[in-house]
N, C-alpha and C positions, 0 to 999 in steps of 0.2 A: 377345218379351221374355225368354222362357225361354233362348233361345240367348245373348242378351246376358249374362244372369245367369251362364250356364255359363262364358262367356269371362272374365267378371270373377272368378268363383270360381277358375278355373285360374290366372289371372294372380296373384291374391292368394296362392294356395297356393305358387306357384313363388317369388314375391318374398319370402315369409315363411319359406322353407325354411332351416333352420339347418344350414349346410354343415358346420360344425365338429362338431356332434352326429352328423351322418350319417357323417362320416369316422371318428369315434371307434368307431362300430359296424361299420365296414367291415373285412373281412379283407384286401382289397387296395385301399387308398385311391386309388392311381393309376388302376387300372381303373375304380373307382367314379366318379372325377372325369371320366375320359374319357366314361363313359356319361352322366353328368349333363350334360356339355357338349353331347353329341349330343342328349339329350332336350330341353335348353333351346333349342338351335338349332332343332330341329323344332317345338317348342311356339311359339317366337317366330314362325316362318314361318306356322304355322297361325293364330296369333292375329292376325298382320298381315293375312292374307287375310280373317279374320272381321271385323276392325276396318274393313278397306277396304269390305267389303260394308255394314257398319253405317253408315259415313260416307256411302257412296253412297246408301243408303236415306234418310238424313237430308237429303242434298242434293236428292234427288227430292221429298221432303216439303216442303222449303223452297221449291223451285221451284213445286210445286203450290199452296202457300199464297200465293206471290207472284202466281201466275196468278189465284187466287180473289180476292185483294184487288184486282187490276187489273180483273178482270171485274166485281166489285161496283161499283167506281168507274165503269166504263164504262156499266153498266146504270143506275146512278144518274144519270149525265149524260143518257142517253137518256130516262129518266123526266122529268127537268127539261125537256128539249127538247119532249117530247110534251105535257106539261102546259102549257107556255108557248104551244105552237101551239093547243092546245084553248082557252085563254083568249082568244087573238087571234080565233079563229073564232067563239067565242061572242060576243065584243064586236061582231063584224061581222054578227051575226044568223044565223050558220050553226050552229045547234044540233046538227044531225045529225053533221056532220064534227067539231064540238067534242067531242061524246060519243065519237066513234070515237077521237080522239087521247087523250082521258082514259082510255079503255080500254087504249090502248097504253102510257100512262104507268103504269097499274096493272100491266100485264104486266111492264114494265121494273122497276118497284119490287119485284115478286115475285122476278124474277131476281136483283135486287140483294140482297134478303134471303137468297135461297138461297146465293149465293156468300159473303155475309158469314158465314152460319151455318157453311158448310164451312171457311172460313178460321179462324173462332173455334174450331170443334171440333178443328182440326188443331194449334192453338197449344200446348195442354198436351203433346201427344205430341211435338211438335218440341222443346219445352223439355226434356222428359225425355230424348229421344234426344241432344240437345246435351250434357246433363250426362253421359250414359253415354259418349258419344264422348270427352269430355274425360277421364273416368276411364280409358277404354281406352287413350288416348294416353299418359297418365301411367303406366299400368301397363306399357305397352310400353317406355317409357323405363326404368322400374325393372328390367324383365326384361333389357333389353340391358345395363344397368349390372351386374346380377347375373351375367350371362353373362361380362362382362369380368372381374369379380371371380373367377369360377370358373376362367377361363382363366389368370389370374394366379396363383391358388392352385395350380392344376394344375402350371404351370411352376415355381413356387417349390418345390412338394412334390417334383417330379421332380429338380430340382437338388439339394435337400437329401438325397434318397434316394441319388443318385449320389455326393454328397460323403461321406455316411455309409458307403456301400459302399467308396469309395476309402480312407477312414480305417480301416475294418475290415481291408482288405487290407494296409494299411501296418502296423497293429497286429499282424496275423497274421504278417507277415514279421519284425517286430521280435521277436515271441515265439519264432519259429523260430530266429532268430539267438541269442536268449538261451538256448534249449534246446540248440542245437548251435553253441555259440560257437566259431568257427574259431580265435580267439586262444588258446583252451584247448588245442587240438591243437598249435598252434605252440609254446606254452609247454611242453607235454609233450615235443615233439621237441627243443626247446632244452635241456631237462633231460637228455634222453638223450645229446645231443652233449656236454654238460658232463661227464657221467659217463664217456663215452669219452675225452674229453680228460684227465680226472683219472687214468683208468686208464693212458693212455699216459705221463702225467707220472710216475705211480708206477713204471711199468716203467723209465723213464729213470733215476729216482732209484735204483732197485734196481741197475741196471747201473752207475751211477756209484759206488755204495757198494762193489760188488764190485771195481771197478778200483782204488779207493783201497786196499782191503784187500790187493790183490796188491802194490801198491807198498810198503805198510807191511811186508809180508813180506820184500821185497827189502832194505829198510833193516835189518830184524832180522838177515838173513843176513850183510850186510856187517859189522854190529857184532860178530857171533859170530866171523867170520873174523879181525877185528882183535884180539879177545881171545885167540884161539888163537895168533895170530902173536906177541903179546907174551909169552905164557906160554912159548912155545918159546924166545924170546930170553932170558928169565930163566933157564931151565934150561941154556941154553948159556953162561951166565955173562956175557952181554952186557947192555948197558943196553936197556931197552924203547924201542922206536921211538916217536917223538913223533907224535901225531895231527896230520896235515896236512889243511888244508882242500882238499878235492878234490871233484870232481863225483861223484855216486853212480855206482856201477858200472853199465855199460851191459849190457843183455842180449846174450849171445852174445859178449862180450869175452874 
């Protein structure tokens, strides 16, 4: 009975285990769940062996009880037969043989009482073992259900952990991109190119301004020559020459 109580205690302890509370205290929940799955699997295997032994003992006890009941019935039938024979012999005037068969009936009745007592004494134990076996079977069902829950919890936790790890990696990559934003470098290079383009445009504008200034100087020289020519004509007593539309003087003419 002590062994049965131990089995029931272990089953009750395992089926009542608060997995969530244990996980909250665990440093590595995944490893703890793996260990719990192994422990549960081993405990279920051991419990199944113990329950099988208990059931086997119960079936033996039931078989012995059935044999005792059958034996009691058989000896009862022999007692009836012997008593009937004794009555027949006594009616026939054979008292000696009648007494002998009555003694056989008594022996048979003693055997009947013995087997009835053994059967009756075994009945409370059989009833108790039957109840224990029922509890053990229910406990095994609960343990197996708990094991399935543990495995599901373990798979769910591993999947969540991997998902969280992947999200952390993505967030880390995003953070790195924010810290070292390549678009910032592109914008900086673009600004540099714009400054170079502006510089080139400024140089071109300076060059164009210098060229315009040179042509303006040519126009000023032509006008001065015209004034000098007219002054010379006045001094010579002639009429000043009329300004005629003409193309500006060409360099080297």
